[in-house]
C-alpha positions in Angstrom: -47.6 -53.3 -48.6 -45.1 -50.5 -48.5 -46.1 -46.8 -48.9 -45.7 -45.1 -52.3 -42.9 -42.9 -51.1 -40.9 -46.0 -50.1 -41.4 -47.4 -53.6 -40.2 -44.1 -55.0 -37.0 -44.4 -53.0 -36.5 -47.9 -54.3 -36.8 -46.7 -57.8 -34.4 -43.9 -57.1 -31.9 -46.4 -55.7 -32.2 -48.6 -58.8 -31.6 -45.6 -61.1 -28.5 -44.6 -59.1 -27.1 -48.1 -59.2 -27.6 -48.2 -62.9 -25.9 -44.9 -63.3 -22.9 -46.2 -61.3 -22.7 -49.3 -63.4 -22.1 -47.1 -66.5 -19.1 -45.5 -65.0 -15.7 -47.1 -65.6 -14.0 -46.1 -62.3 -13.3 -48.7 -59.7 -13.6 -46.4 -56.7 -17.4 -46.5 -56.4 -17.6 -49.0 -53.6 -18.4 -46.4 -51.0 -21.5 -45.2 -52.9 -22.6 -48.8 -53.5 -22.0 -49.7 -49.9 -24.5 -47.0 -48.9 -27.1 -48.2 -51.5 -26.9 -51.8 -50.4 -27.3 -50.8 -46.8 -30.3 -48.7 -47.6 -32.0 -51.4 -49.6 -31.6 -53.9 -46.8 -32.9 -51.3 -44.3 -36.0 -50.7 -46.4 -36.7 -54.4 -46.6 -36.6 -54.7 -42.8 -38.8 -51.6 -42.4 -41.4 -53.3 -44.6 -41.2 -56.8 -43.2 -40.3 -56.1 -39.6 -37.8 -58.9 -39.9 -33.9 -58.8 -39.8 -32.2 -59.4 -43.1 -28.8 -61.0 -44.0 -27.7 -61.0 -47.6 -25.2 -63.6 -48.6 -23.8 -62.8 -52.0 -21.0 -64.2 -54.3 -19.6 -62.5 -57.3 -19.1 -65.7 -59.3 -21.1 -64.6 -62.3 -18.9 -61.6 -62.9 -15.6 -63.1 -61.5 -15.9 -66.8 -62.1 -12.2 -67.7 -62.1 -11.4 -66.0 -58.7 -11.0 -67.8 -55.4 -13.4 -67.3 -52.6 -16.6 -67.3 -54.6 -17.9 -70.7 -53.2 -19.4 -71.5 -49.8 -16.4 -72.1 -47.6 -15.2 -72.1 -44.1 -14.3 -68.4 -43.9 -18.0 -67.6 -44.4 -18.8 -68.9 -41.0 -17.0 -66.0 -39.4 -18.9 -63.6 -41.6 -22.2 -65.0 -40.5 -21.2 -64.7 -36.8 -20.5 -61.0 -37.4 -23.8 -60.6 -39.3 -26.1 -61.7 -36.5 -24.7 -59.1 -34.1 -27.3 -56.6 -32.8 -30.1 -58.3 -34.8 -33.5 -59.0 -33.1 -33.3 -62.8 -33.1 -36.9 -63.1 -31.9 -38.3 -61.6 -35.1 -37.1 -64.4 -37.5 -34.7 -63.9 -40.4 -34.9 -63.2 -44.1 -31.8 -64.7 -45.7 -31.1 -63.5 -49.2 -29.0 -66.0 -51.2 -27.0 -65.6 -54.4 -24.3 -68.3 -54.5 -22.9 -71.1 -56.8 -22.8 -73.4 -53.8 -19.7 -75.0 -52.3 -18.9 -77.1 -49.3 -22.1 -78.8 -48.0 -20.5 -79.3 -44.6 -20.0 -75.6 -44.3 -23.5 -74.9 -45.5 -24.9 -77.1 -42.8 -22.7 -75.4 -40.2 -24.0 -72.0 -41.2 -27.6 -72.9 -41.3 -27.4 -74.8 -38.0 -26.0 -71.7 -36.4 -28.7 -69.4 -37.9 -31.5 -71.8 -37.1 -30.5 -71.9 -33.4 -30.2 -68.1 -33.3 -33.5 -67.4 -35.0 -35.5 -70.3 -33.5 -35.9 -72.1 -36.8 -37.7 -69.1 -38.2 -35.8 -68.4 -41.5 -37.2 -67.4 -44.8 -34.9 -67.6 -47.9 -35.1 -65.2 -50.7 -33.4 -66.0 -54.1 -33.4 -63.0 -56.5 -31.4 -64.8 -59.1 -29.5 -68.1 -58.4 -28.7 -70.3 -55.4 -27.2 -73.5 -56.6 -25.9 -76.7 -55.0 -25.1 -75.9 -51.3 -27.1 -72.8 -51.7 -30.2 -74.9 -52.5 -29.3 -77.1 -49.5 -29.3 -74.0 -47.3 -32.8 -73.1 -48.7 -34.1 -76.4 -47.5 -33.6 -75.2 -44.0 -36.1 -72.4 -44.5 -39.8 -72.2 -43.7 -40.4 -70.7 -47.1 -38.5 -69.9 -50.3 -39.3 -66.7 -52.2 -37.8 -66.5 -55.7 -37.5 -63.9 -58.4 -39.5 -64.4 -61.5 -36.5 -65.8 -63.4 -34.6 -67.1 -60.3 -33.3 -70.7 -60.0 -32.3 -73.3 -57.5 -30.2 -76.3 -58.5 -29.4 -80.0 -57.8 -27.7 -80.7 -54.4 -25.5 -83.6 -55.4 -22.1 -83.1 -53.9 -19.2 -82.3 -56.2 -15.4 -82.7 -55.9 -13.7 -80.3 -58.2 -16.5 -80.6 -60.7 -16.7 -84.4 -60.3 -20.2 -85.6 -59.1 -20.1 -87.9 -56.1 -23.2 -89.7 -57.2 -21.7 -90.2 -60.6 -18.5 -91.7 -59.2 -20.5 -94.1 -57.0 -22.6 -95.2 -60.0 -19.5 -95.7 -62.0 -17.9 -97.9 -59.4 -21.1 -99.9 -59.0 -21.3 -100.4 -62.8 -17.6 -101.5 -62.9 -18.1 -104.0 -60.0 -21.2 -105.5 -61.7 -19.5 -105.9 -65.1 -16.3 -107.4 -63.6 -18.3 -109.9 -61.5 -20.1 -111.0 -64.7 -17.0 -111.0 -66.9 -13.6 -110.9 -65.2 -11.9 -109.8 -68.5 -13.7 -106.4 -68.1 -11.2 -105.5 -65.4 -8.8 -104.4 -68.1 -11.4 -102.0 -69.5 -12.2 -100.5 -66.1 -8.8 -100.4 -64.5 -7.5 -97.2 -66.3 -10.9 -95.5 -65.6 -11.0 -96.3 -61.9 -7.3 -95.6 -61.5 -7.9 -91.9 -61.9 -9.6 -91.7 -58.5 -7.5 -91.7 -55.3 -8.0 -94.8 -53.0 -10.0 -92.9 -50.4 -12.1 -91.0 -53.0 -14.9 -93.5 -53.0 -15.4 -93.2 -49.3 -15.3 -89.4 -49.5 -18.1 -89.5 -52.1 -20.2 -91.8 -50.0 -19.8 -89.7 -46.9 -20.6 -86.4 -48.7 -23.6 -87.9 -50.5 -25.0 -89.5 -47.3 -24.4 -86.3 -45.3 -26.1 -84.1 -47.9 -29.1 -86.5 -48.1 -29.6 -86.8 -44.4 -29.2 -83.0 -43.8 -31.6 -82.1 -46.5 -34.2 -84.6 -45.5 -34.0 -83.6 -41.8 -34.4 -79.9 -42.7 -37.3 -80.5 -45.1 -39.1 -82.7 -42.6 -38.6 -80.7 -39.4 -38.7 -77.1 -40.8 -39.5 -76.6 -44.4 -42.5 -78.8 -44.9 -43.5 -79.4 -41.3 -47.1 -80.6 -41.1 -47.5 -80.1 -44.8 -45.7 -83.4 -45.6 -47.7 -85.7 -47.8 -47.2 -88.2 -50.6 -46.4 -85.4 -53.0 -44.2 -83.5 -50.6 -42.4 -86.4 -49.1 -38.9 -85.2 -47.9 -37.1 -88.3 -49.1 -38.7 -88.1 -52.6 -37.8 -84.4 -52.9 -34.2 -85.0 -51.9 -33.9 -88.0 -54.2 -35.1 -85.8 -57.1 -32.7 -82.9 -56.2 -29.8 -85.4 -56.2 -30.8 -87.3 -59.2 -31.2 -84.2 -61.3 -27.5 -83.5 -60.9 -26.4 -87.0 -61.7 -28.7 -87.7 -64.6 -28.7 -84.2 -66.1 -26.1 -81.7 -65.0 -25.0 -80.1 -61.7 -25.7 -76.7 -63.4 -29.3 -77.6 -64.1 -31.5 -74.7 -63.3 -34.8 -75.2 -61.4 -37.3 -72.5 -61.8 -39.9 -71.5 -59.2 -42.6 -73.6 -60.9 -40.2 -76.6 -61.0 -39.5 -76.2 -57.3 -43.2 -76.1 -56.5 -43.8 -79.2 -58.6 -41.0 -81.0 -56.7 -42.9 -80.2 -53.5 -40.9 -77.4 -52.1 -42.7 -74.5 -50.3 -41.6 -72.0 -52.9 -43.4 -69.1 -54.5 -42.6 -66.2 -56.9 -41.7 -62.8 -55.3 -43.9 -61.1 -57.8 -47.0 -62.9 -56.5 -46.2 -62.4 -52.8 -48.8 -60.3 -51.0 -46.1 -58.0 -49.5 -45.1 -57.0 -53.0 -41.5 -56.6 -52.1 -40.0 -57.8 -55.4 -38.7 -54.2 -56.3 -36.9 -54.0 -52.9 -35.1 -57.3 -53.3 -34.2 -56.6 -57.0 -32.9 -53.1 -56.1 -30.6 -54.8 -53.4 -29.6 -57.4 -55.9 -28.6 -54.8 -58.5 -26.5 -53.0 -55.8 -24.7 -56.2 -54.8 -24.0 -57.2 -58.4 -22.7 -53.7 -59.2 -20.3 -53.9 -56.3 -18.7 -57.1 -57.8 -18.5 -55.4 -61.2 -16.8 -52.3 -59.8 -14.4 -53.8 -57.3 -12.1 -56.8 -56.5 -14.7 -58.0 -53.9 -15.8 -61.6 -54.5 -18.2 -62.2 -51.6 -20.3 -60.1 -49.2 -22.3 -61.0 -46.1 -24.3 -58.0 -44.9 -27.1 -57.3 -42.5 -29.8 -54.6 -42.4 -27.9 -52.7 -39.8 -24.9 -52.2 -42.1 -22.6 -54.8 -40.6 -20.6 -56.1 -43.6 -18.1 -58.9 -44.2 -16.5 -58.4 -47.6 -13.9 -60.9 -49.0 -11.3 -60.1 -51.6 -10.0 -62.8 -54.0 -6.6 -64.2 -53.2 -5.9 -64.4 -56.9 -6.9 -61.1 -58.5 -6.8 -61.1 -62.3 
């Protein structure tokens, strides 16, 4: 547990962030840069573990490009690991709407190799889709009291891959039973490109295999049982998106019920919830007061910041 004077500094940082949020000027990024850096530094001083924060500004700038998990992020993570003690494990703070599962796998494979599979994921607010997939590669998931993960079913421009496959399967069955149904299904299926079905199958299988492998080898380890079977967990995480909504929010209690090794930050014995929430406030304020849409930053101040290519 951190010393009282450290908690006092965290409170001061939160107050300063809130004061900056009330100001209308858009030239406050330098002040916020320093506050973010100090928050991550305080976390490392308390945990003795390196920290990388991966933040997207999609909640404040949802229409801008660059908010999702994408190829450019790989370079940002390569910069972020520089000068970090890779023998001490990694705390990865995630706040993302998700994105390309292939890129998410590439990022986590790189980090797992660098930090010897010793990664802990912290979710102060939301890590959806590919963000949830990334969390499956951790040994433990710490979540804010009102934080959420989400389904991991792959999407193509908002179209669920699982839903497309189910639609094709239903069409095939109905046409086999009654050939006249082809006239009903033809305009529906014609909206998909010829190769789209294969893309959906590939993305879904890839996501499933990647998540199952990470859960079995890293996240669950020897804890795997009937109730924490990796295949069952992945099936549920995919099914939730296809039967409900890809934006379905999974609370910490729901994640625990699914069998994930998750717990609430507020109940963690290290009592670092104020530290992570202070950092979260600083990152969110940065998106509000600038044209930055994504930040990858470590506890030593190394920062990769991305501007949107279509500022509004």
